[in-house]
PAROLO-223945 format. One line per 8 residues: number of its first residue (from 0); their letters; for each residue x, y, z of C-alpha. Coordinates in steps of 0.5 Angstrom, whole numbers, plus 500, padded with zeros to 3 digits. Example, Ala and Ser with C-alpha at 12.3 -4.5 7.8 and 13.67 -1.06 7.14 Angstrom:
2
0> as> 525 491 516 ~ 527 498 514;
***
This chain:
351
0> mklsylkg> 490 511 465 ~ 487 517 469 ~ 483 515 475 ~ 477 519 473 ~ 477 514 467 ~ 476 508 471 ~ 469 510 472 ~ 464 505 468;
8> tialaasv> 461 498 468 ~ 465 491 469 ~ 467 491 462 ~ 472 496 464 ~ 474 492 469 ~ 475 486 465 ~ 479 490 460 ~ 484 492 466;
16> lslagvam> 484 484 467 ~ 486 483 460 ~ 492 488 461 ~ 494 484 467 ~ 494 478 462 ~ 489 474 467 ~ 485 469 463 ~ 477 469 466;
24> adtpswcg> 477 462 467 ~ 475 458 473 ~ 471 462 478 ~ 474 463 485 ~ 470 460 491 ~ 469 467 493 ~ 465 469 487 ~ 457 467 489;
32> pnkaslal> 452 466 484 ~ 448 472 486 ~ 449 478 481 ~ 451 484 484 ~ 454 491 483 ~ 461 494 486 ~ 464 500 487 ~ 471 502 489;
40> ldgfggns> 472 508 493 ~ 479 512 494 ~ 479 518 499 ~ 485 520 495 ~ 487 517 488 ~ 492 521 485 ~ 499 518 485 ~ 501 512 482;
48> wrlvttas> 501 507 488 ~ 494 509 488 ~ 493 508 480 ~ 496 500 481 ~ 492 499 487 ~ 486 501 483 ~ 487 497 477 ~ 489 491 481;
56> gaaeaalc> 482 492 485 ~ 479 492 478 ~ 482 486 476 ~ 480 482 482 ~ 473 484 481 ~ 473 482 474 ~ 475 475 476 ~ 467 474 478;
64> psitdyqy> 462 474 473 ~ 457 475 478 ~ 459 482 479 ~ 455 486 473 ~ 457 493 474 ~ 463 496 477 ~ 464 503 479 ~ 470 508 481;
72> adgqgntq> 470 515 485 ~ 476 519 487 ~ 475 523 494 ~ 481 527 491 ~ 484 528 498 ~ 478 532 500 ~ 474 529 506 ~ 467 532 505;
80> kaisdiks> 468 529 497 ~ 469 522 500 ~ 464 522 505 ~ 459 524 499 ~ 462 519 494 ~ 460 514 500 ~ 453 516 501 ~ 452 517 493;
88> faakgvna> 453 510 491 ~ 449 507 497 ~ 444 512 495 ~ 444 509 488 ~ 443 502 490 ~ 451 499 489 ~ 451 492 493 ~ 458 493 495;
96> lvvfgdag> 463 498 497 ~ 470 497 498 ~ 473 504 501 ~ 480 506 502 ~ 478 511 508 ~ 484 516 508 ~ 480 520 512 ~ 480 515 518;
104> pavlpalk> 474 515 523 ~ 472 521 519 ~ 468 517 514 ~ 465 512 519 ~ 458 516 519 ~ 458 515 512 ~ 460 508 513 ~ 455 507 518;
112> aataagsi> 449 510 513 ~ 451 506 507 ~ 450 500 511 ~ 444 502 514 ~ 441 503 507 ~ 443 495 505 ~ 450 496 502 ~ 456 491 504;
120> vvpyrvdv> 461 496 506 ~ 468 493 506 ~ 473 499 509 ~ 481 497 508 ~ 488 498 510 ~ 486 505 514 ~ 483 504 521 ~ 476 508 521;
128> ggeagkdy> 474 506 528 ~ 467 503 529 ~ 465 496 529 ~ 465 490 524 ~ 459 487 523 ~ 455 493 526 ~ 458 499 523 ~ 460 496 516;
136> tkfigssf> 461 489 514 ~ 468 487 515 ~ 475 491 516 ~ 481 488 512 ~ 487 491 515 ~ 494 490 513 ~ 500 487 518 ~ 504 493 519;
144> kddgvswg> 507 490 525 ~ 509 484 522 ~ 513 489 517 ~ 516 492 523 ~ 518 485 525 ~ 521 484 519 ~ 525 490 519 ~ 527 489 526;
152> nwikgilp> 530 482 524 ~ 534 484 518 ~ 537 490 522 ~ 539 486 528 ~ 542 481 522 ~ 547 487 519 ~ 548 491 526 ~ 548 485 531;
160> kggnvlfl> 551 490 536 ~ 546 495 535 ~ 546 502 532 ~ 543 508 530 ~ 536 508 527 ~ 532 513 523 ~ 525 512 522 ~ 521 516 518;
168> sgpagnsq> 513 515 516 ~ 507 519 514 ~ 503 524 517 ~ 504 525 525 ~ 500 520 529 ~ 498 515 523 ~ 497 508 525 ~ 501 505 520;
176> gldelagm> 508 508 522 ~ 505 506 530 ~ 504 499 528 ~ 511 499 525 ~ 515 502 530 ~ 511 497 535 ~ 513 491 531 ~ 520 493 531;
184> ktvlddsy> 521 494 538 ~ 519 487 539 ~ 525 485 536 ~ 530 491 537 ~ 533 492 544 ~ 536 498 547 ~ 542 498 543 ~ 538 500 538;
192> kfinpepf> 538 507 539 ~ 532 511 535 ~ 535 518 533 ~ 528 521 530 ~ 523 525 534 ~ 518 520 537 ~ 515 516 535 ~ 518 517 528;
200> dvtnwdps> 520 523 523 ~ 514 526 520 ~ 514 526 512 ~ 507 525 510 ~ 510 520 505 ~ 512 527 500 ~ 518 526 497 ~ 520 534 498;
208> ltqqvlsa> 518 534 505 ~ 522 527 506 ~ 528 531 503 ~ 528 537 508 ~ 527 532 514 ~ 533 527 512 ~ 537 533 510 ~ 536 536 517;
216> eiakndki> 537 529 521 ~ 544 528 516 ~ 546 535 519 ~ 544 533 526 ~ 547 526 527 ~ 554 524 525 ~ 552 517 525 ~ 546 514 522;
224> dvivsdfg> 547 506 521 ~ 540 504 518 ~ 534 509 515 ~ 527 505 516 ~ 522 508 512 ~ 515 506 510 ~ 515 508 503 ~ 521 507 500;
232> pslvgalp> 520 511 493 ~ 519 517 497 ~ 526 517 499 ~ 529 516 492 ~ 530 524 491 ~ 532 525 498 ~ 538 519 498 ~ 543 524 494;
240> vfkkfnrs> 543 528 500 ~ 549 524 503 ~ 553 526 498 ~ 553 533 499 ~ 555 531 506 ~ 561 527 504 ~ 557 520 507 ~ 556 513 504;
248> ipalatsd> 548 512 504 ~ 547 508 510 ~ 543 501 510 ~ 535 502 508 ~ 529 498 510 ~ 523 500 507 ~ 518 498 502 ~ 519 497 495;
256> gnslgcfw> 518 501 489 ~ 522 500 482 ~ 525 507 482 ~ 528 505 489 ~ 531 498 486 ~ 533 502 480 ~ 537 508 485 ~ 540 502 489;
264> tdnvkdnp> 543 498 482 ~ 546 505 480 ~ 549 508 486 ~ 551 502 490 ~ 558 501 488 ~ 559 508 490 ~ 556 507 497 ~ 559 501 500;
272> dfklftva> 554 501 507 ~ 548 502 502 ~ 545 495 503 ~ 537 494 502 ~ 531 490 505 ~ 524 491 502 ~ 517 488 504 ~ 512 488 498;
280> tgndnvrl> 509 496 498 ~ 502 492 499 ~ 498 494 492 ~ 494 488 493 ~ 491 489 499 ~ 485 491 495 ~ 485 484 492 ~ 483 481 499;
288> avqwavae> 478 487 501 ~ 474 486 494 ~ 474 478 495 ~ 471 479 502 ~ 466 485 499 ~ 464 480 493 ~ 463 474 497 ~ 458 478 502;
296> atggtlpt> 454 481 496 ~ 454 475 491 ~ 454 469 496 ~ 460 466 495 ~ 465 463 500 ~ 468 468 505 ~ 476 468 504 ~ 480 465 510;
304> eeifkapv> 484 471 511 ~ 482 478 514 ~ 489 481 514 ~ 493 482 508 ~ 500 480 510 ~ 506 483 506 ~ 511 478 504 ~ 519 480 505;
312> fedsvsgk> 521 482 497 ~ 528 484 496 ~ 534 483 501 ~ 541 485 498 ~ 545 482 503 ~ 542 475 502 ~ 538 475 496 ~ 533 472 499;
320> psavqcra> 527 472 497 ~ 530 476 492 ~ 536 481 490 ~ 534 487 489 ~ 530 488 483 ~ 530 494 477 ~ 526 494 471 ~ 530 500 468;
328> dlpgsiyl> 525 500 461 ~ 519 501 466 ~ 517 507 469 ~ 520 508 476 ~ 512 509 479 ~ 511 502 479 ~ 511 496 484 ~ 514 490 482;
336> savmsgdd> 512 486 488 ~ 505 487 486 ~ 501 481 483 ~ 500 485 477 ~ 506 485 472 ~ 511 491 471 ~ 509 491 464 ~ 501 492 465;
344> qakavtk> 502 496 471 ~ 506 501 466 ~ 500 501 462 ~ 495 503 468 ~ 500 509 470 ~ 502 512 463 ~ 495 512 460;
***
C-alpha cells in the first residue's frame, strides 16, 4: 500500500481497520457524537515504519463512526511541502489535524495558523516548540527518557561491573537521542564509558551511514561491550561488519523490528556475546494522538494519557516480557510490537 493511496475518505480507513482484524463494535469513549473530519499529516512518509504507523492511525480513526472523512498527506521530507499541507487542510476546513512534524519548530507557524483558522491541531512524537493550548491543541509525546532508563537497567544487569557503551542515534541534536541519553545517565555511573562522540554517533537512522559509522567505531575501539541504538532495524546491515574484524557481535539495546529479530535468530549461535534487548518501536504513538484529536473534534472524553510509553518488548537474557521474536514468513520491514498484527502490517507495506 503506497502512502499516496492512503488519501481519501473514512471508507478507506475502515478498510485498513478491516485488515487489522478489528471489529467496529463498541464506540470508544474518546469518540463523541459530533461529526468531524480528520487528516493525518506526515513530514516524511517514505519508509516501512511510517507505512505501518499511517495504517495504524487510519485504523484508530475508523473506530469512531463520527469521523466522516479521513485524509492523508506525505510531506516527502520537504519542509515547505509539509507546511503547505498543513495550511491546505486547514483552509479546506478539516476539523482535526494530527501532525508528525519532522521538521520540528519550522512547522510551528503553520500549526499556529491552522489553530487560528479553527482546526484542532495535535502534533505528536517530534517536539515542534510553542505552547499547547495556545499555538496548537495538544502535543502527544513519547517517553524516550523512559526508553533510556530501560536500556540502562538492562545494561547494568548484563554488565554489573561497567563497560564500554556505543550509542548511535539519528540526526545531530535530535531531541529523541538526547532524551534517551539523559535516561541512561540516570541509571549508569562512571564505570560505564560512552566511547562515541558526545552526545551520540550521528547516523540519521540511515542503514548505509550506520554501517560507515559502526565500521569506523569497530576499527577505533578494541572493546565494545554494548551498542545502544534507537532504531534497531537500521543496524541489521551493519552488524556483519564485526565478522570482518573477527569479533563477536556485542550486546545490543535498541528498538524492535522483524528484520532485527530474525537477524539475531540466524546469528546468535556464531556470536556468543550477542544479547538483545528491545523496546517497542512506537508505531502506536499515532493512536494516542488520533484519540486526542478525535475527542477534541467530536466532543468525546479526553484520554487520560498524554505521553506514549513504549513498553519493553524483547529480552534474550530473561525472556521477559518475551524472548526475541522473528516471523521469517513476513517482510523484515514490520514491527511485531505494534498493535496491528504482523500479517496485516505485511499487507500495508507491500501493497
